[in-house]
Structure formats: structure tokens, C-alpha cells
C-alpha positions as CSV (number, residue, x, y, z in Angstrom):
1,X,7.8,4.7,-24.8
2,X,10.9,6.3,-26.5
3,X,12.9,5.9,-23.3
4,X,12.0,2.2,-23.1
5,X,13.0,1.6,-26.7
6,X,16.3,3.4,-26.2
7,X,17.1,1.3,-23.1
8,X,16.2,-1.9,-25.0
9,X,18.5,-1.0,-27.8
10,X,21.3,-0.1,-25.4
11,X,20.9,-3.5,-23.6
12,X,20.9,-5.3,-26.9
13,X,24.1,-3.5,-28.1
14,X,25.8,-4.3,-24.8
15,X,24.8,-7.9,-24.8
16,X,25.8,-8.5,-28.4
17,X,29.3,-9.7,-27.3
18,X,27.7,-12.4,-25.2
19,X,27.0,-14.7,-28.1
20,X,29.7,-17.4,-28.3
21,X,30.9,-18.6,-31.7
22,X,32.0,-22.1,-32.4
23,X,34.0,-22.7,-35.6
24,X,35.4,-25.8,-37.2
25,X,37.0,-26.9,-40.4
26,X,34.8,-29.1,-42.6
27,X,36.6,-31.7,-44.6
28,X,34.2,-30.8,-47.4
29,X,31.5,-33.3,-48.1
30,X,30.3,-32.8,-51.6
31,X,33.3,-30.6,-52.5
32,X,32.1,-27.6,-50.5
33,X,34.9,-27.4,-48.0
34,X,35.7,-24.3,-45.9
35,X,34.9,-22.9,-42.6
36,X,31.6,-23.1,-40.6
37,X,30.6,-20.9,-37.7
38,X,27.5,-21.5,-35.5
39,X,26.4,-18.8,-33.1
40,X,23.6,-18.6,-30.6
41,X,22.0,-15.2,-30.8
42,X,21.0,-12.8,-28.1
43,X,17.2,-12.2,-27.7
44,X,14.7,-10.7,-25.4
45,X,12.5,-13.1,-23.5
46,X,10.2,-15.0,-25.8
47,X,12.6,-16.0,-28.6
48,X,15.8,-17.8,-29.4
49,X,18.0,-17.6,-32.4
50,X,20.9,-19.4,-34.1
51,X,23.1,-18.2,-36.9
52,X,25.0,-20.6,-39.2
53,X,27.6,-19.2,-41.6
54,X,29.4,-21.5,-43.9
55,X,31.9,-20.9,-46.7
56,X,30.9,-22.7,-49.9
57,X,32.2,-22.8,-53.5
58,X,29.5,-20.3,-54.7
59,X,29.9,-17.8,-51.7
60,X,28.9,-17.8,-48.1
61,X,25.7,-19.6,-47.0
62,X,23.9,-17.8,-44.2
63,X,21.1,-19.5,-42.2
64,X,19.3,-17.5,-39.5
65,X,16.8,-19.5,-37.5
66,X,14.4,-17.9,-35.0
67,X,12.2,-19.9,-32.6
68,X,9.4,-17.9,-30.9
69,X,8.2,-19.2,-27.5
70,X,5.3,-16.8,-26.9
71,X,3.2,-14.4,-28.9
72,X,2.9,-14.4,-32.7
73,X,3.0,-12.0,-35.6
74,X,5.3,-10.5,-38.3
75,X,9.1,-10.5,-37.9
76,X,11.5,-8.3,-39.9
77,X,14.9,-9.7,-40.5
78,X,18.0,-7.9,-41.8
79,X,21.3,-9.6,-42.7
80,X,24.3,-7.3,-42.7
81,X,27.6,-8.4,-44.4
82,X,30.7,-6.2,-43.7
83,X,28.6,-3.2,-42.6
84,X,26.3,-3.3,-45.6
85,X,22.7,-4.6,-45.7
86,X,22.9,-7.8,-47.7
87,X,19.3,-9.0,-47.3
88,X,16.0,-8.1,-45.9
89,X,13.1,-10.6,-45.2
90,X,9.8,-10.7,-43.5
91,X,8.5,-13.8,-41.8
92,X,5.2,-14.4,-40.0
93,X,4.7,-16.7,-37.1
94,X,1.2,-18.1,-36.6
95,X,1.3,-19.4,-33.1
96,X,3.3,-19.1,-29.9
97,X,5.7,-22.0,-30.5
98,X,6.4,-21.2,-34.2
99,X,9.8,-20.8,-35.9
100,X,11.3,-19.8,-39.2
101,X,14.6,-19.8,-41.1
102,X,16.0,-17.2,-43.5
103,X,18.6,-18.6,-45.9
104,X,20.8,-16.5,-48.2
105,X,24.0,-16.9,-50.3
106,X,26.3,-13.9,-50.0
107,X,29.5,-13.1,-51.9
108,X,32.8,-14.2,-50.3
109,X,34.8,-11.0,-49.9
110,X,38.6,-11.0,-49.5
111,X,39.7,-11.5,-45.9
112,X,37.5,-12.3,-43.0
113,X,33.7,-11.8,-43.4
114,X,31.5,-10.6,-40.5
115,X,27.8,-11.4,-40.8
116,X,25.2,-9.8,-38.4
117,X,21.6,-10.9,-38.4
118,X,18.9,-8.7,-36.7
119,X,15.3,-9.6,-36.2
120,X,12.5,-7.4,-34.9
121,X,9.2,-9.0,-33.9
122,X,5.9,-8.5,-32.2
123,X,5.7,-6.3,-29.2
124,X,9.2,-4.8,-29.8
125,X,11.0,-8.1,-29.3
126,X,14.4,-8.1,-30.9
127,X,17.2,-10.6,-31.6
128,X,20.8,-10.3,-32.8
129,X,23.5,-12.8,-33.8
130,X,27.0,-12.1,-35.1
131,X,29.5,-14.5,-36.7
132,X,32.9,-13.9,-38.3
133,X,34.4,-16.3,-40.9
134,X,38.2,-16.1,-40.8
135,X,40.0,-15.1,-44.0
């Protein structure tokens, strides 16, 4: 069991660079302005994720959405901002085609900001998405 978990973590780490970020400049509807990055996460079979990071007047808005296509149960989510845990959450899916979203506002640090969202779910299923807002 330990060897299988180690292999899964290694594959997850190696595939983290496979997520592609798409950034654009928002003209600022409502006076928010700033950059926005959307990233499709990397998951094991049975789930998909999306990470949206947007600079706002009051900080950085982070939205992590996970859609589960099979199984159900509790998910643990951790959001890391510049190598520090910024938020932890637990969400429960009730059926095989359920989804959830975790939203947080984080401080906008000087320079570029890197946000990493991790999720661990039923049967060892895991997901990861990384986005970097330019400074």
C-alpha cells in the first residue's frame, strides 16, 4: 500500500507541469481590474478540477472547483500561497456526479503570486492545480 501511494505521489508531482494556464487582462468591470488566470488541474481518473485566480482590490480571489465523476465521500482541500498554507477546507460529495467549489480571498503579496490547490478524496484520489499571477 505504501509503495502504491508513493508511486501515485510521484506521478502527481511529475504531471503537475502539464496543467496549462491561460491569463488575460480584465478591463475591470465593477472597478476590480487586474489579472485573471484559469488553470485546468491534474487529477486521477474520476475527477476534474479548475482553478481560477483573480486579482481584486481587496486581495486575490481564489476559486477551486472540483467535479467528481465516480464515487462519493469527503474531500480535503488545501490552498497554498507562496509556499505557505493559506486555507484548508473539507467538502463532501453525496453522489457520483457531484461537484463543489472552495472560494477564498488571499492577500496580494508584492511581486508575482503562486497559488497551488491540492485536493484529496475518496479511495486516495488526488488533484492538483497551480496558477501564477504576474507581479
